[in-house]
N, C-alpha and C positions, 0 to 999 in steps of 0.2 A: 672904570671897567664901561664897557662898550655894551651895546644891546639896547639903546632906550626905546628902538622901534618894540619890543616887548610889551609895550606900556599898555594897557587897557585889558578889556574881559574877553571872552571867547574861548574856544579848544587851542585855536593854533596858540595862541599866546598861552595857554595854559601847559602845551606841551613845551613851549619852546623855554619854558620856567622851569616844567620838570627836567630836562635836557640840561639846562643850567645848573641844575642841583645836581646832576649825577657827575656833572664835569668838574665842578669843585670840592665834590666828594673824592672822587679819585685822583685832583690833582692835591687833596689833603694826604689822603693814604701814602701818597707817592713821595709828597715834603716831608713826611714824618720818616720815609725809609731812606731818602736819597738825597736828602736835605735840599734847601730852594733853587740853588743851582745845579743842581744833577738830575732833575725831571726833563723829560723831551717830552715835548709839548705835542708834538704830532703823536708818540706813544700812548697819551695820557688821551686825546681825542678818541683815539682808534678805540681804545678800550671800552668808551661809553658808545658807539655806533658814529662817529662825526668824520665827515671827510675833512679834507685840508682845508678845501675851500668854505666848508658850514662853520669851521671851526672860529675862523676869523669876524663869523658875525657875534658871538660871545666874547671874545678875548682878543686884544690886541698884538699881547706877545706873550711870552714865558712870565715877564714882570706883572703883564695884567692877569694872569692865570694864578700867581701866587698871590698877588694883591686882592684877589675875589674870596680866594680860600681862606686867607686871612681874614678879610672882612667878615666870611662866612663865620667863621669859628668867636670872632669879639661878639658878632650881633646875636649867636648862640647863646655866649655867656652871658649875654646881658638878658636874653629873653628869660634865661633858668634863675636868674638872680632877682627878678620881678615875680616869677611864679614862685619862688620860695619864699617872699615875702608876702605874698597876696596868701599864701597858706598858712602862716601861722607868724603870731608876734612874738612866738619864743625863737629866742636865736640860736638854741640847741638844735630847735627842729629844723630852724631857715639852713643851717649849715648841714645838716645828715641830709635832706630834700635835695640841696644842690649838689652837693657829691656823687650821691645816688645817681641823680638825672644826667651830670657830667659823664659818666664812668657808663652808663647804662651801655650795656654791649648791642643792643638792638639800634642802637643810633647810627647815624653816617659817620664817618671817618672827620674827626676832627682836627686840623692841622696845630702842632703846635707851636705856639710865637715864638721860634728858636733864632730864626735867620731875618727879623725883621731888617736889620740895615743891608739883606739883597735889595731892597725894594727903592729906587728913586725917591729922590727928597719928598715931594709932595705925597706920597702916596705912603709913604713911612712916618709921615707926622699924621698922618690918617688913624693908622694902627697904633701908632702910639698914645694919640687923643684917646681912641676907645679901649683901649687898655689900662689906663690911667683911669677914665671914668670907672670901670667893671672893679679895679681893685679898690679905686675910693669907698665905693657902697659897700664892699666887704668891709672895711675898716670902718664904716657908720654900724654896721650890724655888732659888732663887735664891742665899741666904744659906748653903742645904747644897752648893750647886755650889761656892760661893766656900771654903767650908771644905774641901773634896774636892780643892781644884786645877783645877778643869775651868774653871769661871767666873773671869771677874776680878770682883774684890772692886766692891762698887757702893754707892750709896745704894739699898736694895733698894725701899723704897715708890714713889721718883721713878720707877724704872725699871722695877718693876710696873705704875706707874699709866700710864707711857708705852704700855707694849703695851697695857692695858685702850683707851688712848685710839685707838691706832692701828685695833685690832680694831674699835671702834665705829664710826669716821668710815668703815670700809670696808663698812659697811650703809649710808652715808647717801652718801656720796661720787658715785656715778654721776648721780644726781638734780642733784647741786649742778653735774657737772664735764662731764655732757653726753654721758656714754659709756652703753651699754647692759650692764646689769650682767646680763651673761652666764656662762655657767661657766667661759669661757676667764680673762675681766677679774677674777674671783674668785680662779682659780688665780694671776694675778699678783698680786694684793693679797697672797693670805698668802705666795708665794713672797718678795714685797718685805718685809712684815712680818720674817720669818722672817730673812734674808738682813741687813736694819736691825740687829736686835737680838743676834743671834750675830757677826754679821762688819763691823758698820758700813761707811761708805761710800768712807773711806779708804784711797788704796792705801798706805799707811805712816807709822809717826808723825811728829809735827809738831813740832819744837822750839818754834815760837813760839807763844803766850798762845792760848784759842780765841778769843777776839772781844775786843776794847778800846773796843768803840762802846757809848755808855749810851741807851736808846730815851727816857729823859725828858728829856736834853739834845738827842736828835733831833726829840722834839716839844712844846718849848719855846716859848712864846710872848709877846711882851711885851705890857705890858697900860696902858691910858691910862684913868686911873679919871675922869677928866672928860669922856671921850666919850659919849656917851650912846648912840649906837648900838653901838660896843663891849660896852659895859657889858651890854648887853641880850643880844649874841652869848655873850659869857661866862657869863650866864644859861644861855643853850640849851644853850651848849655842856656847863656843869656839868650840866644835868638829863640830857641824852643822854649822859654819860659813868656817872652813877651809873645810869640805867636800863640801860645797857651791862654795867656788873657787877654788877647784882639782875640782869637777864635770865641772864647766863652763870653764875651762880652756883644759882639756883634755877627759870630755866626761865623760856621768856617767859609762860607758863600759871601758873608757881608766884609772880610778883611782880606786886605792884598799883599802880595809879597813886598810892595813898596810900603805899604802901611808899616807891616811888621819891623823891616828893615831902620827905617823911620823912629820906629822906638827906642834902637838901641844903636842909632847913628850911623846905620850901614845902609850899602846902597842895595838895589836889588842883585847886582852882580855880584857882593859881597856874599848875599843869600845862597847864589847857585854855587859859589864857590862849597859852601858846606853842605847842601841839599839837592837831588836831585831835579827836583821840579816841589810844587804845593803837596802833592801827593804823598809824597817823601817825609816832606815836614810835617805834616798832618800825621802821618802813622808814627814817625818818632815822638811827637805830642803825647801820643793816647800813651805810647812805650813809658815815658816819663811816666804820665799820669798813674799807671798801674802801678809801678815801682813807689810811688807815693801812696797810694791808696793801702797798700800793701804794710808799708811801714808804720801809716796809721794804725792798721788793724793789727798789726802783730805787738803793735806798742801797748793798745789798751788792752788786749790779751794778755800782754806780760805784766802792766799795773794796777789792772782794775782787781779790785778786793771780791769782788762778786759778780752775779751776771749783771745786775743793774749798773754797775760801774763800768764795765767794758762794754756795754751798749752805751752810754752817756760818755765817756772819753772819745770812742771812735764818734760819734756823732761831733762834740764837740770841738775835736784836732779838723775834722773836715770841715766845719762853718769856718774856722780859723783860715784853713787853708785856703779856701773861696773867697772869703773878705780880705785877704791880705796876698802881698805877691808871690807868693808861691803858685798861686790859682791853677793846679791840676786842669788838663783838659776835660770838660764837661762830659760824660756821656751822651750824645745829642742826635736829633736826625743826621742821617748821612750813614748810617751803620752800611749798607748796602753799598756805598760807593767807595768802601776800603778793597783792597785786596782779598782775595778769598781765603787766604793763608793767615795773614793778619787779623781779619775777623774772625775768624776762626778761634785763635788766639785770643784774643781780646774777650770773647764770648764766654771763653772758658775762664780767661779771670775774673770775669765779672761774677760768674757762677761760684767759683771758690770764695770770692767776698761774702758771695748770697750766704752760702752756707756757713761761715765762720759766726756773720751778725746773728743767722738761727740760731748756730750753739750756743751765744752768748746770753740771749732771751731765753734760751729753753734753761740753761744754769740757773739764768735769774729765777724763775719761776719754780725750779726746783727747790732753789735755795731760799726762796721767799723775798728776793728782793725785788723781783718783777712782777706785776699784777698778771694771772692767768691771761693770754691772748694768744691770736692766731699770730705766733713767733716768726713763720714765713712769712707774711706779707707785712707784719708791723714793721720788721727790719729793711725790708725792701723797699715800702713807701717813703720811710722816713729818709733816705738817698734823695727824694727828688727835692727836698728842702734844702741842701748844700749843693747840689747839681743844679738848679734854677738861680740862686744866689748872685751871680755874676750880670744873668739878666735884666735885674731891677735894683741893683746896689748903684745909687749914685758917686759920682766921683766925690769926694769931701766927704763923705757922710761923718756926722757927729760923733758915732759910737767908734771904738777900734775895733780890729777885729774879734779880739776877746770879750769885749763887751754885748758883741753881737752875737758870738757862739753862748752869752751865759742867758740872753733875752732867747734865744733859738732853744734852748736845753731847756729851761725853765718851763714852758710852755709845752713842749714834748715828752719831757717827761712825769709834769704833774697834771696837764691837762687845764681847759678853759673852765670847766663847769663846776661852778660851787658844789659843796656836799658831795 
């Protein structure tokens, strides 16, 4: 980042530092709404009262602005981790303090680190290192808590990333789900995350397996190689699936059409044969995603014996999907970059899924299988776990998608707090 001349004391330096903070806060707001590649740097500057010439005192270009917003987010996360650790030695209280601070309504906007691959290599490495350092510290809390007998033993990496995912989704969900991102909503989101991480949603232990269903069997399709129309449909489906995986891993602005074509051995020209442009491809990825999300939710409702089963099956299948080849496009920054009609349709679909999840949890509370909880926001925040999964899960991970789903569901169903 530029702006080295701001070093030193005095009122002018403090004013410049305050203006830089405003610039990166507005950039964070815009990144979360439009995606890193969708922000217009001069518009961001104008909203904080900077002229075009003055803007370049603070940042060199759009990538530098995104880098600054991401760096501020990582630094804020590190500060919050340090403050929570200093406030208590009890990992349960540390976790509570971290979540409440991260999602405090009064805080400046914080960029969700979804489009890190949009950055040039050097800046990307800096952000990845800061992310890894913060996640490792969180893992340490969970491992120390288990060693002290305060928390249940768990796969600390999966549990820590589940928490990070729920916090990240807490910053984005209001737009997708159509509720007001106000003080009361933020409190309920934070409370739901803490409750899930510490106590889970199960009313008591279950002897049956967490989930016997397999997402690949659920989504398998027959194929006739001699049917030309079906062959074309398969090619389109392969491109959409490949694009969804790359968009999930790298962010929509971090994956090019060349990258997507290379995933299935196709040229950019072949991609344009099936799609008008990248925006068309993104839209069709979202359509496929909501078809898969609806299939998963419908299956959970049909197969679940009680409210707990329905909620758990939905979570398990969604984790399997994101950890495996299905990888439906995650709901992520860039919602406002979609065409208005498509955005409205996807927001309605998101709200429908939210209501179905809420019904399953309310049924579970009524039938005694789910702990009394804020069913609206418990159902909502749990989506952040699988939506975030492609952002951290490395290639060749030692656990299978089903095993990852088992680990996630064990944490979220029963919580980490002992007793």
